[in-house]
C-alpha positions in Angstrom: 59.9 -26.3 2.4 63.6 -26.7 2.9 66.6 -27.3 0.7 67.9 -30.6 2.0 70.4 -31.3 -0.8 72.5 -29.5 -3.4 74.3 -31.1 -6.4 76.6 -29.0 -8.6 76.3 -30.5 -12.1 79.1 -29.1 -14.4 79.9 -26.5 -11.8 76.3 -25.4 -11.5 76.5 -24.2 -7.9 79.6 -22.2 -8.5 78.4 -20.6 -11.7 74.9 -19.8 -10.5 76.2 -18.4 -7.2 78.7 -16.2 -9.0 76.6 -14.9 -11.9 73.1 -14.8 -10.2 73.5 -14.4 -6.4 70.3 -12.4 -6.1 68.3 -14.7 -8.2 69.6 -17.7 -6.3 68.4 -16.0 -3.1 64.9 -15.5 -4.8 64.8 -19.2 -5.7 65.7 -20.2 -2.1 63.0 -17.7 -0.8 60.4 -19.3 -3.1 61.3 -22.8 -1.8 61.0 -21.6 1.8 57.7 -19.9 1.1 56.0 -23.2 -0.1 53.9 -24.8 2.6 53.9 -28.4 1.4 51.3 -29.4 4.0 48.7 -27.5 2.0 49.5 -29.7 -1.0 48.8 -33.0 0.8 45.5 -33.4 -1.0 45.7 -36.5 -3.2 43.8 -39.5 -2.1 45.7 -42.6 -3.3 44.0 -45.2 -5.5 47.2 -47.2 -5.8 47.2 -50.9 -4.6 50.3 -50.2 -2.5 48.8 -47.3 -0.5 45.0 -47.3 -0.9 43.2 -44.4 0.7 46.4 -42.7 2.0 46.5 -38.9 1.5 49.6 -38.0 -0.5 51.4 -34.9 -1.6 49.9 -33.8 -4.9 52.6 -33.0 -7.5 50.0 -30.9 -9.4 49.3 -28.8 -6.3 53.1 -28.4 -5.5 53.8 -27.2 -9.1 50.9 -24.8 -8.9 52.2 -23.4 -5.6 55.7 -23.0 -7.0 54.3 -21.3 -10.1 52.3 -18.8 -8.0 55.4 -18.0 -5.9 57.8 -17.6 -8.9 55.3 -15.5 -10.8 54.9 -13.2 -7.8 58.6 -12.5 -8.1 58.4 -11.7 -11.8 59.7 -15.0 -13.1 58.0 -16.1 -16.3 57.9 -19.2 -18.4 59.5 -19.3 -21.8 57.9 -21.2 -24.6 59.5 -22.0 -28.0 57.6 -23.4 -30.9 58.7 -26.7 -32.4 58.5 -26.8 -36.2 58.9 -30.5 -37.0 60.6 -31.4 -40.3 58.8 -33.8 -42.6 61.9 -34.7 -44.5 62.5 -37.9 -42.6 59.1 -39.5 -43.2 58.8 -42.4 -45.6 56.9 -42.0 -48.9 54.1 -44.1 -47.4 53.3 -41.7 -44.6 51.4 -38.5 -45.0 51.4 -36.3 -41.9 48.3 -34.7 -40.6 48.4 -31.0 -41.5 46.4 -30.1 -38.4 49.1 -31.6 -36.1 50.6 -28.2 -35.4 51.3 -26.1 -32.3 54.0 -28.2 -30.6 56.3 -26.4 -28.2 58.8 -26.8 -25.5 58.6 -24.7 -22.3 60.9 -23.8 -19.5 59.1 -23.5 -16.2 60.7 -20.2 -15.1 63.2 -17.8 -16.6 64.5 -14.5 -15.3 67.6 -12.7 -16.6 68.6 -15.8 -18.5 68.6 -18.1 -15.5 66.3 -21.1 -16.2 64.5 -23.0 -13.5 62.7 -26.3 -13.8 60.5 -27.7 -10.9 59.9 -31.5 -11.0 57.6 -33.6 -8.9 56.8 -36.0 -11.7 58.1 -39.1 -13.4 61.8 -39.8 -13.7 62.2 -39.5 -17.4 61.2 -35.9 -17.4 63.7 -35.0 -14.7 66.6 -36.4 -16.7 65.2 -34.8 -19.8 65.1 -31.4 -18.2 68.6 -31.5 -16.7 70.4 -33.2 -19.6 68.4 -32.0 -22.7 66.0 -29.2 -22.1 68.6 -27.0 -20.3 71.0 -27.5 -23.2 68.3 -26.9 -25.9 67.2 -23.6 -24.3 70.8 -22.5 -24.0 71.4 -23.3 -27.6 68.3 -21.4 -28.5 69.8 -18.4 -26.6 67.1 -18.3 -23.9 69.2 -19.2 -20.8 72.8 -19.2 -19.7 72.6 -21.5 -16.6 70.0 -23.7 -14.9 68.5 -24.7 -11.6 66.4 -27.8 -11.1 64.2 -28.3 -8.0 63.4 -31.9 -7.2 62.1 -33.8 -4.1 64.3 -35.9 -1.9 63.5 -39.6 -1.7 61.8 -39.3 1.6 59.5 -36.7 0.2 58.9 -38.5 -3.0 57.9 -41.6 -1.0 54.8 -39.6 0.2 53.7 -39.0 -3.4 52.4 -41.4 -6.1 54.7 -44.2 -7.1 57.1 -43.4 -9.9 57.9 -39.9 -8.8 61.6 -39.2 -9.3 63.9 -37.9 -6.6 67.2 -36.1 -5.9 69.3 -39.0 -4.9 68.4 -41.0 -8.0 69.1 -38.0 -10.3 72.4 -37.3 -8.7 73.5 -40.9 -9.0 72.7 -40.9 -12.7 74.4 -37.6 -13.3 77.6 -38.8 -11.5 77.7 -42.0 -13.5 76.8 -40.3 -16.8 79.5 -37.6 -16.4 79.5 -34.2 -18.1 79.4 -33.9 -21.9 80.8 -30.9 -23.7 77.3 -29.6 -24.6 76.1 -29.7 -20.9 75.5 -26.3 -19.3 76.1 -25.7 -15.6 73.0 -26.7 -13.6 72.4 -26.5 -9.8 70.2 -29.3 -8.6 68.3 -28.5 -5.4 66.7 -31.4 -3.4 63.8 -30.2 -1.4 61.9 -31.7 1.5 58.7 -30.8 3.3 
């Protein structure tokens, strides 16, 4: 795969390049090591593209995971202990409803990486909420998000988010005082 787009959210490119040049090189090496053609395995059942063989987000994520883990990156999981203080008196929570967590795909030396080949809401959540949450929980300092370009996403199931859409939203949203620097990398096959 190639990096076909870069967006520096809240000075993400500058900060990641300055603080983590070796890890940024590893991330780029991981991207270049992914052979997307091996992940074109999903036969479409959608009305708009019946029978077409598409890129499988699940296979792409699996390949990225193998390549990051081979370079000693690991995921970081934090438990979510939900408060019951906001429930009404009429509601009694299920005591077995435990075990919730949030997870960052890859972390090494306090640099967090999220890989997204899924639905749009999760991409925005990772860049604008999850990165900030993991920073606030003292797990990461900076972030990198890897997402497909529109041309690549067009060869996946409908509804897969893409770089251009994410950048447009971030530009129009602006930077909030709680946002951490995040480098957004748009990838193509």
